[in-house]
MISE-640612 format. One line per 4 residues: number of its first residue (from 1); their letters; for each residue x, y, z of N, C-alpha, C. Coordinates in Angstrom, 2 decimals, padded with zeros to 5 digits. Layout:
<lokes>
NUM	A	X,Y,Z,X,Y,Z,X,Y,Z | ...
</lokes>
This chain:
<lokes>
1	MFVN	-007.49,-001.99,-010.88,-007.27,-003.22,-011.24,-008.26,-004.45,-010.95 | -008.41,-005.45,-011.24,-009.26,-006.75,-011.34,-008.89,-007.60,-010.37 | -009.32,-008.20,-009.51,-008.71,-009.14,-009.01,-009.60,-010.32,-009.16 | -009.30,-011.33,-009.88,-010.28,-013.05,-010.07,-009.64,-013.81,-009.42
5	NDDR	-009.71,-013.97,-007.97,-009.56,-015.07,-007.37,-010.37,-015.91,-007.28 | -009.89,-017.27,-006.53,-011.23,-018.38,-006.21,-011.51,-017.90,-005.02 | -011.46,-017.38,-003.75,-012.08,-017.02,-002.59,-012.55,-015.96,-003.00 | -013.90,-015.71,-003.02,-014.14,-013.99,-003.64,-015.04,-013.44,-001.96
9	FRQI	-014.45,-014.14,-000.59,-014.68,-013.73,000.25,-013.12,-013.54,000.73 | -012.20,-013.67,000.38,-010.69,-013.54,001.03,-010.01,-012.06,000.43 | -009.74,-011.47,001.44,-009.17,-010.29,001.17,-007.49,-010.46,000.38 | -007.15,-009.93,-000.16,-005.91,-009.98,-000.77,-004.55,-008.38,-000.16
13	YPVI	-003.89,-009.18,000.20,-002.63,-007.88,000.86,-001.64,-007.92,-000.30 | -001.67,-006.44,-000.48,-000.87,-006.50,-001.43,000.48,-005.95,-001.09 | 001.91,-006.28,-002.11,003.10,-005.60,-001.69,003.21,-003.92,-002.55 | 003.02,-002.82,-002.00,003.04,-002.03,-002.99,004.77,-001.20,-002.78
17	TITP	005.20,-000.83,-004.01,006.10,-000.10,-004.15,005.82,001.60,-004.70 | 006.46,002.59,-003.81,006.35,003.86,-003.97,007.62,004.34,-004.54 | 007.57,005.27,-005.31,008.52,005.93,-005.70,008.24,007.21,-006.06 | 008.83,008.06,-005.64,008.11,009.93,-005.04,009.30,010.46,-006.75
21	SADP	008.30,010.58,-007.44,008.98,011.33,-008.55,009.78,012.35,-008.30 | 009.66,013.58,-007.60,010.72,014.80,-007.50,010.93,015.15,-005.63 | 011.80,015.86,-005.39,011.91,016.26,-003.81,011.45,017.53,-003.94 | 010.44,017.73,-002.73,009.45,018.71,-002.84,010.24,019.64,-002.32
25	GDGR	011.32,019.67,-001.78,012.56,020.34,-001.05,012.63,020.34,000.41 | 011.76,019.61,001.07,012.37,019.22,002.70,012.55,017.84,002.74 | 012.66,016.81,001.24,013.42,015.82,001.47,012.17,014.80,002.11 | 010.82,014.88,001.95,010.11,013.99,002.30,009.11,013.93,001.30
29	AEIT	008.27,012.98,001.08,007.36,013.11,-000.10,005.73,012.92,000.48 | 005.10,013.26,000.44,003.43,013.35,001.15,002.50,012.49,000.38 | 002.20,010.90,000.39,001.49,010.37,000.00,000.19,009.69,000.70 | -000.82,009.74,-000.04,-001.94,009.28,000.06,-002.88,008.05,-000.97
33	IVNT	-002.81,007.20,-000.47,-003.78,006.11,-001.34,-004.90,005.31,-000.33 | -005.83,005.38,-001.26,-006.88,005.29,-000.77,-008.03,004.60,-001.98 | -008.02,003.19,-001.36,-008.93,001.99,-002.23,-010.62,002.43,-002.26 | -011.29,003.16,-002.86,-012.44,003.73,-003.00,-013.57,002.99,-002.63
37	RDNL	-013.36,001.20,-002.42,-013.74,000.05,-001.68,-014.35,000.35,-000.39 | -012.89,000.40,000.13,-013.17,000.96,001.78,-013.06,002.41,002.21 | -012.72,003.16,001.31,-012.78,004.85,001.50,-012.10,005.26,003.13 | -010.99,004.05,002.61,-009.53,004.87,004.06,-008.64,004.84,003.92
41	PMKL	-007.85,006.20,004.06,-007.08,006.36,003.56,-005.56,006.15,004.27 | -004.68,005.74,003.69,-003.06,005.39,004.19,-002.42,006.78,004.01 | -001.73,007.68,004.79,-001.12,008.75,004.77,-000.06,008.09,005.22 | 000.48,008.79,004.40,002.57,008.60,004.73,003.20,009.93,004.51
45	SIPV	004.19,010.38,004.67,005.54,011.37,004.83,006.62,010.07,004.66 | 006.72,009.83,003.14,008.13,009.12,003.36,009.19,009.57,002.77 | 010.42,009.39,003.08,011.71,010.01,002.16,011.60,009.91,000.63 | 012.49,010.61,000.17,012.38,010.44,-001.59,012.85,009.50,-002.02
49	EPVT	012.76,008.24,-001.46,013.07,007.20,-001.97,012.20,006.35,-002.55 | 012.88,005.21,-003.00,011.73,004.21,-002.91,011.51,003.23,-001.62 | 009.90,003.21,-001.42,009.90,002.33,-000.34,008.10,001.59,-000.58 | 008.66,000.33,000.42,007.83,-000.85,000.13,006.78,-000.88,001.12
53	IDCE	005.91,-000.93,000.87,004.71,-001.57,002.06,004.60,-003.00,002.05 | 004.47,-003.57,002.62,004.09,-004.74,002.88,002.52,-004.90,003.95 | 001.47,-004.94,003.03,000.44,-004.88,003.88,-000.44,-006.09,004.18 | 000.87,-007.36,004.01,000.16,-008.39,004.71,000.85,-008.66,006.16
57	RSII	002.15,-008.38,006.14,003.05,-008.34,007.28,003.14,-006.83,007.80 | 002.41,-006.00,007.71,002.27,-004.80,008.26,003.57,-003.61,008.41 | 004.51,-003.94,007.53,005.89,-003.49,007.59,005.98,-002.44,006.14 | 006.75,-001.53,006.43,007.16,-000.43,005.33,008.63,-000.49,005.84
61	SDAA	009.59,-000.33,004.54,010.85,-000.56,004.35,011.36,000.60,003.34 | 012.37,000.64,003.70,013.16,001.24,002.56,014.61,000.45,001.66 | 015.56,000.90,001.28,016.87,000.18,000.75,017.67,000.33,002.41 | 017.78,000.88,003.49,018.04,000.61,004.87,017.40,-000.16,005.98
65	GVLT	016.31,-000.23,005.49,015.51,-001.55,006.39,014.09,-001.02,006.61 | 013.79,-001.59,008.01,012.26,-001.14,008.07,012.24,000.20,008.94 | 011.22,000.83,008.36,010.74,002.35,008.90,009.92,002.34,009.83 | 010.24,003.12,011.00,009.06,003.15,011.91,008.39,003.87,011.68
69	FEHL	006.93,004.25,012.70,005.90,004.72,012.37,005.94,006.12,012.12 | 007.06,007.00,013.31,007.15,007.96,013.75,007.80,008.57,012.42 | 009.02,007.50,011.67,009.49,008.34,010.55,008.54,008.60,009.42 | 007.89,007.97,009.55,006.89,008.30,008.43,005.59,009.33,009.01
73	GIGA	005.52,009.75,009.85,004.96,010.60,010.31,003.23,010.12,010.83 | 003.20,009.08,011.09,002.15,008.45,012.02,002.46,008.38,013.36 | 001.90,009.26,014.29,001.60,009.40,015.85,000.88,007.88,016.07 | 000.95,007.74,017.62,000.54,006.40,018.04,-000.92,006.88,018.14
77	EDYI	-001.63,007.70,018.13,-003.11,008.08,017.98,-003.49,008.15,016.82 | -002.46,007.85,015.76,-003.53,007.80,014.36,-003.69,006.04,014.23 | -004.89,006.38,013.33,-005.25,005.24,012.94,-004.34,004.69,011.69 | -004.00,003.44,011.44,-003.37,003.34,010.21,-003.97,002.10,009.61
81	YWPR	-004.20,002.48,008.11,-005.20,001.75,007.33,-004.39,000.87,006.34 | -004.39,-000.18,006.08,-003.49,-000.87,005.42,-004.34,-001.81,004.14 | -003.97,-001.03,003.08,-004.75,-001.25,001.66,-004.88,-002.87,001.31 | -005.98,-003.18,000.87,-006.35,-004.64,000.74,-007.23,-004.37,-000.85
85	LYHG	-007.01,-006.06,-001.39,-007.74,-005.60,-002.42,-008.76,-006.93,-002.24 | -009.72,-006.60,-002.65,-011.15,-007.30,-002.85,-011.49,-008.19,-004.52 | -012.07,-009.10,-004.13,-012.60,-009.87,-005.49,-013.46,-008.74,-006.53 | -013.11,-008.82,-007.68,-013.70,-007.87,-008.98,-012.49,-006.64,-008.82
89	LNTF	-013.18,-005.10,-009.06,-012.71,-004.27,-009.52,-011.99,-003.45,-008.33 | -010.97,-003.31,-008.44,-010.37,-002.47,-007.08,-009.59,-001.18,-007.68 | -010.13,000.11,-007.37,-009.81,001.71,-008.06,-008.99,001.95,-006.81 | -008.00,002.52,-007.08,-007.26,003.50,-005.87,-007.22,004.94,-006.41
93	NITG	-007.08,005.93,-005.51,-007.03,007.15,-005.86,-005.56,007.27,-004.95 | -004.46,007.69,-005.68,-003.40,007.98,-005.02,-002.89,009.45,-005.30 | -002.57,010.07,-004.02,-002.16,011.55,-004.59,-000.80,011.85,-003.85 | 000.36,012.78,-004.74,001.31,012.85,-004.36,002.28,012.81,-005.82
97	DCTV	003.33,013.26,-005.83,003.77,013.30,-006.78,004.64,011.77,-006.57 | 004.37,010.45,-007.37,005.00,009.56,-007.25,004.25,008.19,-008.30 | 005.53,007.37,-008.81,004.59,005.63,-009.48,004.49,005.00,-008.12 | 003.87,004.62,-008.44,003.23,003.34,-007.50,002.83,002.03,-008.05
101	TFKY	003.51,000.85,-007.85,003.38,-000.80,-008.18,002.88,-001.78,-007.13 | 001.59,-002.04,-007.57,001.27,-003.26,-006.62,001.19,-004.51,-007.01 | 001.81,-005.43,-006.19,002.09,-006.49,-006.15,001.16,-007.65,-005.66 | 000.90,-008.77,-006.25,-000.11,-009.40,-005.14,-000.61,-010.73,-006.08
105	REPR	-000.50,-012.07,-005.19,-001.18,-013.28,-006.03,-002.30,-013.46,-005.59 | -003.04,-014.35,-006.68,-004.55,-014.29,-006.49,-004.75,-015.88,-006.25 | -005.34,-015.96,-005.12,-005.31,-017.63,-004.51,-006.03,-018.33,-005.51 | -005.50,-019.74,-005.79,-006.86,-020.52,-006.12,-006.37,-021.59,-006.32
109	KVGA	-007.86,-022.68,-006.06,-007.90,-023.69,-005.41,-007.58,-024.76,-006.34 | -007.51,-025.68,-005.96,-006.62,-026.88,-006.32,-007.02,-028.21,-006.21 | -007.04,-029.49,-006.69,-007.34,-030.63,-006.59,-008.58,-030.43,-005.88 | -009.67,-030.21,-006.88,-011.00,-030.95,-006.84,-011.26,-032.31,-006.90
113	Y	-012.53,-032.56,-005.82,-012.66,-033.42,-005.40,-013.76,-034.10,-006.46
</lokes>
């Protein structure tokens, strides 16, 4: 995806919705999201239902409410990467059988002097 915001140095934290395509049998889907510009992974073990990741607020939730890191397979010693978008081209590698949707707003400057 290409981000064309007015502030070239500000990162944009999207809201990501993940919908697993099938139940692998244990009721959990293993998903990894990597922005190739950072080359850092966000690894999650999510329930087989839609999950929303609010990267700006660092909140992961499903229809029932906020999910704990323990519920997502993230331990206290694990590094948590929150995907972000940079000005220009952003390419993501996503593993896992799922559909992923990114929502974000590109900042625009108004009221030039």
